[in-house]
VEXKE-77181 format. One record per residue: residue number from 1; x, y, z of N, C-alpha, C in turn. Coordinates in pm, whole numbers. Example, Ala and Ser with C-alpha at 12.3 -4.5 7.8 and 13.67 -1.06 7.14 Angstrom:
<votors>
+-----+--------+--------+--------+--------+--------+--------+--------+--------+--------+
!  nr !    n.x !    n.y !    n.z !   ca.x !   ca.y !   ca.z !    c.x !    c.y !    c.z !
+-----+--------+--------+--------+--------+--------+--------+--------+--------+--------+
!   1 !   1319 !   -569 !    780 !   1230 !   -450 !    780 !   1320 !   -330 !    780 !
!   2 !   1285 !   -225 !    708 !   1367 !   -106 !    714 !   1290 !      3 !    787 !
+-----+--------+--------+--------+--------+--------+--------+--------+--------+--------+
</votors>
This chain:
<votors>
+-----+--------+--------+--------+--------+--------+--------+--------+--------+--------+
!  nr !    n.x !    n.y !    n.z !   ca.x !   ca.y !   ca.z !    c.x !    c.y !    c.z !
+-----+--------+--------+--------+--------+--------+--------+--------+--------+--------+
!   1 !  16923 !   4762 !  11063 !  16926 !   4744 !  10944 !  16947 !   4534 !  10925 !
!   2 !  16874 !   4474 !  10848 !  16911 !   4321 !  10825 !  16920 !   4339 !  10682 !
!   3 !  17084 !   4316 !  10647 !  17116 !   4305 !  10546 !  17113 !   4130 !  10480 !
!   4 !  17038 !   4126 !  10381 !  17044 !   3943 !  10350 !  17100 !   3921 !  10248 !
!   5 !  17141 !   4033 !  10147 !  17216 !   4004 !  10003 !  17302 !   4119 !   9986 !
!   6 !  17404 !   4123 !   9923 !  17502 !   4184 !   9865 !  17501 !   4179 !   9689 !
!   7 !  17500 !   4257 !   9648 !  17495 !   4263 !   9471 !  17650 !   4366 !   9446 !
!   8 !  17743 !   4284 !   9402 !  17858 !   4361 !   9334 !  17811 !   4435 !   9216 !
!   9 !  17832 !   4533 !   9200 !  17816 !   4592 !   9049 !  17907 !   4636 !   8972 !
!  10 !  17925 !   4595 !   8848 !  18031 !   4640 !   8759 !  17978 !   4724 !   8621 !
!  11 !  17996 !   4809 !   8579 !  17945 !   4896 !   8454 !  18029 !   4859 !   8344 !
!  12 !  18000 !   4837 !   8250 !  18050 !   4843 !   8118 !  17997 !   4884 !   7965 !
!  13 !  18099 !   4892 !   7879 !  18039 !   4949 !   7773 !  17973 !   4880 !   7664 !
!  14 !  18007 !   4752 !   7676 !  17946 !   4645 !   7574 !  17898 !   4536 !   7662 !
!  15 !  17787 !   4504 !   7682 !  17727 !   4393 !   7791 !  17754 !   4268 !   7721 !
!  16 !  17749 !   4230 !   7586 !  17746 !   4100 !   7537 !  17901 !   4067 !   7512 !
!  17 !  18015 !   4156 !   7479 !  18141 !   4125 !   7488 !  18189 !   4123 !   7637 !
!  18 !  18155 !   4211 !   7736 !  18196 !   4177 !   7869 !  18126 !   4057 !   7924 !
!  19 !  17999 !   4018 !   7900 !  17940 !   3884 !   7944 !  18036 !   3779 !   7902 !
!  20 !  18081 !   3760 !   7798 !  18158 !   3653 !   7763 !  18295 !   3654 !   7843 !
!  21 !  18374 !   3777 !   7843 !  18484 !   3792 !   7953 !  18450 !   3743 !   8080 !
!  22 !  18337 !   3798 !   8147 !  18308 !   3735 !   8311 !  18293 !   3592 !   8242 !
!  23 !  18220 !   3568 !   8195 !  18201 !   3416 !   8187 !  18317 !   3323 !   8211 !
!  24 !  18413 !   3370 !   8116 !  18555 !   3329 !   8145 !  18637 !   3343 !   8286 !
!  25 !  18600 !   3460 !   8362 !  18622 !   3470 !   8491 !  18570 !   3401 !   8563 !
!  26 !  18446 !   3398 !   8594 !  18359 !   3327 !   8680 !  18331 !   3171 !   8645 !
!  27 !  18385 !   3118 !   8500 !  18392 !   2987 !   8462 !  18242 !   2912 !   8449 !
!  28 !  18132 !   3012 !   8436 !  17997 !   3006 !   8395 !  17935 !   3117 !   8374 !
!  29 !  17811 !   3051 !   8293 !  17738 !   3167 !   8224 !  17661 !   3242 !   8334 !
!  30 !  17598 !   3364 !   8323 !  17502 !   3440 !   8414 !  17380 !   3357 !   8460 !
!  31 !  17364 !   3367 !   8586 !  17242 !   3297 !   8642 !  17109 !   3387 !   8552 !
!  32 !  17095 !   3525 !   8557 !  16952 !   3560 !   8487 !  17022 !   3696 !   8426 !
!  33 !  16894 !   3719 !   8350 !  16905 !   3840 !   8273 !  16775 !   3917 !   8303 !
!  34 !  16782 !   3969 !   8414 !  16634 !   4057 !   8475 !  16577 !   4151 !   8400 !
!  35 !  16691 !   4218 !   8315 !  16602 !   4330 !   8246 !  16707 !   4377 !   8117 !
!  36 !  16683 !   4439 !   8041 !  16770 !   4513 !   7911 !  16904 !   4569 !   8022 !
!  37 !  16996 !   4542 !   7945 !  17153 !   4582 !   7980 !  17191 !   4532 !   8101 !
!  38 !  17137 !   4402 !   8170 !  17187 !   4366 !   8279 !  17190 !   4211 !   8289 !
!  39 !  17317 !   4165 !   8366 !  17316 !   4041 !   8358 !  17358 !   3994 !   8497 !
!  40 !  17302 !   3892 !   8587 !  17362 !   3856 !   8709 !  17415 !   3711 !   8729 !
!  41 !  17536 !   3688 !   8803 !  17584 !   3568 !   8849 !  17564 !   3539 !   8988 !
!  42 !  17526 !   3437 !   9021 !  17490 !   3403 !   9165 !  17575 !   3324 !   9212 !
!  43 !  17655 !   3331 !   9307 !  17753 !   3229 !   9366 !  17700 !   3158 !   9505 !
!  44 !  17624 !   3230 !   9596 !  17567 !   3196 !   9703 !  17459 !   3264 !   9742 !
!  45 !  17367 !   3249 !   9855 !  17218 !   3298 !   9862 !  17261 !   3447 !   9873 !
!  46 !  17379 !   3480 !   9936 !  17396 !   3611 !   9969 !  17540 !   3682 !   9892 !
!  47 !  17576 !   3606 !   9759 !  17694 !   3666 !   9685 !  17661 !   3674 !   9564 !
!  48 !  17635 !   3775 !   9481 !  17602 !   3805 !   9374 !  17671 !   3888 !   9268 !
!  49 !  17710 !   3915 !   9155 !  17768 !   4013 !   9093 !  17674 !   4070 !   8974 !
!  50 !  17647 !   4181 !   8949 !  17578 !   4243 !   8842 !  17686 !   4301 !   8735 !
!  51 !  17627 !   4272 !   8617 !  17724 !   4322 !   8521 !  17625 !   4410 !   8436 !
!  52 !  17639 !   4554 !   8411 !  17532 !   4648 !   8373 !  17601 !   4701 !   8261 !
!  53 !  17524 !   4751 !   8146 !  17601 !   4822 !   8018 !  17530 !   4968 !   8065 !
!  54 !  17644 !   5053 !   8098 !  17606 !   5207 !   8120 !  17762 !   5273 !   8071 !
!  55 !  17772 !   5293 !   7938 !  17883 !   5349 !   7897 !  17936 !   5455 !   7945 !
!  56 !  17877 !   5541 !   8024 !  17952 !   5660 !   8096 !  18023 !   5620 !   8211 !
!  57 !  17995 !   5518 !   8275 !  18070 !   5445 !   8383 !  18164 !   5357 !   8380 !
!  58 !  18184 !   5285 !   8278 !  18250 !   5188 !   8241 !  18397 !   5226 !   8255 !
!  59 !  18452 !   5113 !   8331 !  18630 !   5124 !   8362 !  18618 !   5211 !   8498 !
!  60 !  18522 !   5234 !   8566 !  18540 !   5315 !   8692 !  18508 !   5214 !   8815 !
!  61 !  18461 !   5064 !   8760 !  18433 !   4964 !   8879 !  18563 !   4933 !   8925 !
!  62 !  18535 !   4868 !   9056 !  18646 !   4769 !   9127 !  18542 !   4635 !   9193 !
!  63 !  18598 !   4528 !   9164 !  18527 !   4413 !   9196 !  18620 !   4319 !   9273 !
!  64 !  18623 !   4275 !   9408 !  18718 !   4225 !   9469 !  18626 !   4095 !   9500 !
!  65 !  18720 !   3965 !   9485 !  18680 !   3846 !   9497 !  18768 !   3764 !   9583 !
!  66 !  18706 !   3707 !   9684 !  18788 !   3613 !   9781 !  18788 !   3478 !   9744 !
!  67 !  18912 !   3412 !   9707 !  18928 !   3266 !   9690 !  19028 !   3188 !   9746 !
!  68 !  19044 !   3083 !   9778 !  19119 !   2999 !   9833 !  19142 !   2860 !   9785 !
!  69 !  19286 !   2849 !   9719 !  19387 !   2903 !   9736 !  19390 !   3008 !   9611 !
!  70 !  19515 !   3093 !   9610 !  19524 !   3153 !   9485 !  19575 !   3127 !   9352 !
!  71 !  19681 !   3053 !   9379 !  19754 !   3011 !   9243 !  19699 !   2927 !   9152 !
!  72 !  19600 !   2838 !   9179 !  19532 !   2775 !   9100 !  19431 !   2856 !   9029 !
!  73 !  19383 !   2924 !   9113 !  19271 !   3038 !   9030 !  19377 !   3138 !   8928 !
!  74 !  19478 !   3142 !   8952 !  19556 !   3201 !   8880 !  19576 !   3146 !   8724 !
!  75 !  19602 !   2997 !   8746 !  19626 !   2952 !   8651 !  19483 !   2899 !   8552 !
!  76 !  19374 !   2869 !   8638 !  19284 !   2873 !   8536 !  19263 !   2993 !   8447 !
!  77 !  19255 !   3104 !   8543 !  19228 !   3238 !   8440 !  19318 !   3248 !   8322 !
!  78 !  19452 !   3233 !   8333 !  19510 !   3247 !   8232 !  19511 !   3119 !   8108 !
!  79 !  19461 !   2987 !   8153 !  19446 !   2915 !   8090 !  19294 !   2922 !   8010 !
!  80 !  19252 !   3029 !   8049 !  19095 !   3055 !   7980 !  19104 !   3205 !   7927 !
!  81 !  19244 !   3201 !   7889 !  19297 !   3313 !   7790 !  19295 !   3484 !   7825 !
!  82 !  19264 !   3474 !   7971 !  19267 !   3600 !   8042 !  19399 !   3657 !   8094 !
!  83 !  19416 !   3748 !   8130 !  19565 !   3798 !   8155 !  19585 !   3836 !   8322 !
!  84 !  19569 !   3753 !   8410 !  19590 !   3790 !   8550 !  19721 !   3820 !   8588 !
!  85 !  19733 !   3917 !   8665 !  19853 !   3957 !   8695 !  19952 !   3904 !   8787 !
!  86 !  20062 !   3930 !   8859 !  20122 !   3833 !   8915 !  20056 !   3826 !   9075 !
!  87 !  20115 !   3715 !   9138 !  20053 !   3739 !   9304 !  20143 !   3808 !   9376 !
!  88 !  20073 !   3899 !   9443 !  20138 !   4011 !   9537 !  20127 !   3955 !   9668 !
!  89 !  20207 !   3994 !   9752 !  20225 !   3968 !   9896 !  20171 !   4084 !   9951 !
!  90 !  20064 !   4086 !  10057 !  20046 !   4188 !  10137 !  20041 !   4146 !  10266 !
!  91 !  19999 !   4224 !  10367 !  20055 !   4184 !  10523 !  19998 !   4050 !  10574 !
!  92 !  19881 !   4015 !  10566 !  19814 !   3857 !  10608 !  19774 !   3811 !  10486 !
!  93 !  19768 !   3830 !  10394 !  19692 !   3751 !  10271 !  19779 !   3804 !  10116 !
!  94 !  19710 !   3767 !  10021 !  19800 !   3779 !   9880 !  19685 !   3847 !   9803 !
!  95 !  19728 !   3878 !   9691 !  19604 !   3920 !   9599 !  19662 !   3926 !   9458 !
!  96 !  19581 !   3960 !   9368 !  19604 !   3929 !   9211 !  19522 !   4028 !   9161 !
!  97 !  19566 !   4113 !   9065 !  19496 !   4205 !   9030 !  19488 !   4184 !   8855 !
!  98 !  19359 !   4234 !   8778 !  19351 !   4198 !   8647 !  19255 !   4342 !   8607 !
!  99 !  19273 !   4369 !   8479 !  19170 !   4441 !   8403 !  19040 !   4383 !   8335 !
! 100 !  18953 !   4405 !   8338 !  18841 !   4355 !   8232 !  18860 !   4450 !   8105 !
! 101 !  18771 !   4429 !   7986 !  18782 !   4497 !   7873 !  18775 !   4629 !   7869 !
! 102 !  18666 !   4679 !   7988 !  18672 !   4852 !   7999 !  18772 !   4901 !   8093 !
! 103 !  18877 !   4800 !   8132 !  18966 !   4853 !   8244 !  18905 !   4850 !   8383 !
! 104 !  18774 !   4802 !   8403 !  18771 !   4776 !   8541 !  18851 !   4690 !   8610 !
! 105 !  18900 !   4757 !   8750 !  18983 !   4663 !   8824 !  18895 !   4539 !   8868 !
! 106 !  18982 !   4413 !   8871 !  18933 !   4278 !   8915 !  19034 !   4255 !   9005 !
! 107 !  19005 !   4238 !   9147 !  19096 !   4190 !   9239 !  19090 !   4063 !   9312 !
! 108 !  19151 !   3937 !   9342 !  19131 !   3847 !   9375 !  19218 !   3843 !   9524 !
! 109 !  19157 !   3818 !   9629 !  19232 !   3808 !   9753 !  19215 !   3678 !   9821 !
! 110 !  19328 !   3608 !   9865 !  19345 !   3483 !   9951 !  19441 !   3486 !  10079 !
! 111 !  19407 !   3417 !  10142 !  19502 !   3401 !  10282 !  19576 !   3305 !  10252 !
! 112 !  19563 !   3264 !  10127 !  19653 !   3124 !  10110 !  19703 !   3160 !   9961 !
! 113 !  19828 !   3144 !   9946 !  19903 !   3154 !   9828 !  19895 !   3023 !   9719 !
! 114 !  19923 !   2924 !   9774 !  19884 !   2770 !   9738 !  19812 !   2687 !   9778 !
+-----+--------+--------+--------+--------+--------+--------+--------+--------+--------+
</votors>
Protein backbone atom coordinates (compact mmCIF):
# COMPACT_ATOMS: atom_id res chain seq x y z
CA UNK A 1 0.00 0.00 0.00
CA UNK A 2 1.41 3.40 -0.99
CA UNK A 3 -0.32 5.94 1.25
CA UNK A 4 -0.11 9.44 -0.18
CA UNK A 5 -2.35 11.46 2.15
CA UNK A 6 -4.04 11.02 5.51
CA UNK A 7 -7.23 12.94 6.32
CA UNK A 8 -8.01 13.39 10.00
CA UNK A 9 -11.79 13.40 10.43
CA UNK A 10 -13.78 15.23 13.13
CA UNK A 11 -17.57 14.91 13.46
CA UNK A 12 -19.63 17.88 14.63
CA UNK A 13 -23.28 18.69 15.30
CA UNK A 14 -23.33 22.16 13.70
CA UNK A 15 -20.94 22.66 10.79
CA UNK A 16 -21.04 26.46 10.68
CA UNK A 17 -20.51 26.92 14.44
CA UNK A 18 -17.72 24.33 14.49
CA UNK A 19 -16.10 25.82 11.39
CA UNK A 20 -15.80 29.17 13.20
CA UNK A 21 -14.19 27.41 16.20
CA UNK A 22 -11.74 25.46 14.04
CA UNK A 23 -10.85 28.62 12.10
CA UNK A 24 -9.62 30.01 15.42
CA UNK A 25 -7.88 26.74 16.25
CA UNK A 26 -6.05 26.55 12.92
CA UNK A 27 -5.66 30.29 12.42
CA UNK A 28 -7.17 30.17 8.95
CA UNK A 29 -10.35 29.47 6.98
CA UNK A 30 -11.00 26.05 5.42
CA UNK A 31 -9.31 25.40 2.10
CA UNK A 32 -12.34 23.63 0.60
CA UNK A 33 -16.03 22.85 0.97
CA UNK A 34 -16.12 19.79 -1.33
CA UNK A 35 -19.70 18.75 -0.53
CA UNK A 36 -22.64 19.60 1.70
CA UNK A 37 -21.79 19.12 5.37
CA UNK A 38 -17.99 18.95 4.87
CA UNK A 39 -15.13 21.46 5.13
CA UNK A 40 -11.42 20.72 4.83
CA UNK A 41 -8.21 22.39 5.96
CA UNK A 42 -4.97 21.57 4.20
CA UNK A 43 -1.64 22.05 5.98
CA UNK A 44 0.80 20.17 3.73
CA UNK A 45 0.50 17.96 0.67
CA UNK A 46 -0.20 15.04 3.00
CA UNK A 47 -1.79 16.57 6.13
CA UNK A 48 -5.45 17.56 6.06
CA UNK A 49 -8.36 17.79 8.50
CA UNK A 50 -11.99 17.21 7.55
CA UNK A 51 -14.84 18.60 9.65
CA UNK A 52 -18.07 16.75 8.91
CA UNK A 53 -21.57 17.46 10.21
CA UNK A 54 -22.81 14.21 11.76
CA UNK A 55 -24.96 14.78 14.84
CA UNK A 56 -24.91 11.08 15.80
CA UNK A 57 -21.10 10.92 16.02
CA UNK A 58 -20.37 14.47 17.23
CA UNK A 59 -18.26 14.48 20.37
CA UNK A 60 -16.59 11.12 19.73
CA UNK A 61 -13.57 12.28 17.70
CA UNK A 62 -9.97 12.82 18.80
CA UNK A 63 -7.60 15.00 16.79
CA UNK A 64 -3.87 15.06 17.65
CA UNK A 65 -1.77 17.89 16.24
CA UNK A 66 2.03 18.07 16.40
CA UNK A 67 3.47 21.54 16.98
CA UNK A 68 6.88 22.97 17.90
CA UNK A 69 7.09 24.59 20.44
CA UNK A 70 3.95 24.23 22.55
CA UNK A 71 3.84 27.32 24.82
CA UNK A 72 3.50 29.93 22.02
CA UNK A 73 0.70 27.85 20.47
CA UNK A 74 -1.08 27.72 23.83
CA UNK A 75 -0.87 31.53 24.10
CA UNK A 76 -2.16 31.97 20.53
CA UNK A 77 -5.17 29.74 21.26
CA UNK A 78 -5.97 31.55 24.51
CA UNK A 79 -5.65 34.93 22.74
CA UNK A 80 -8.09 33.63 20.08
CA UNK A 81 -10.69 33.05 22.81
CA UNK A 82 -10.31 29.27 23.00
CA UNK A 83 -9.68 27.41 26.24
CA UNK A 84 -6.51 25.34 25.98
CA UNK A 85 -5.68 23.18 28.96
CA UNK A 86 -2.37 23.25 30.82
CA UNK A 87 0.83 21.95 29.28
CA UNK A 88 1.38 18.44 30.65
CA UNK A 89 4.66 16.53 30.88
CA UNK A 90 4.79 13.13 29.20
CA UNK A 91 7.79 10.81 28.97
CA UNK A 92 9.62 12.37 26.02
CA UNK A 93 7.27 15.18 25.01
CA UNK A 94 4.61 17.61 26.20
CA UNK A 95 0.88 17.63 25.52
CA UNK A 96 -1.96 20.09 25.88
CA UNK A 97 -5.61 19.07 25.68
CA UNK A 98 -8.75 21.00 24.89
CA UNK A 99 -12.33 20.32 23.81
CA UNK A 100 -14.21 21.69 20.81
CA UNK A 101 -17.88 22.83 21.01
CA UNK A 102 -19.10 19.21 20.67
CA UNK A 103 -16.65 17.91 23.29
CA UNK A 104 -14.35 16.30 20.69
CA UNK A 105 -10.84 16.00 22.14
CA UNK A 106 -8.07 18.06 20.53
CA UNK A 107 -4.55 17.18 21.70
CA UNK A 108 -1.43 19.16 20.89
CA UNK A 109 1.84 17.23 21.18
CA UNK A 110 5.32 18.70 21.12
CA UNK A 111 8.89 17.61 21.74
CA UNK A 112 9.54 21.11 23.10
CA UNK A 113 7.69 23.07 25.74
CA UNK A 114 9.07 26.53 24.90
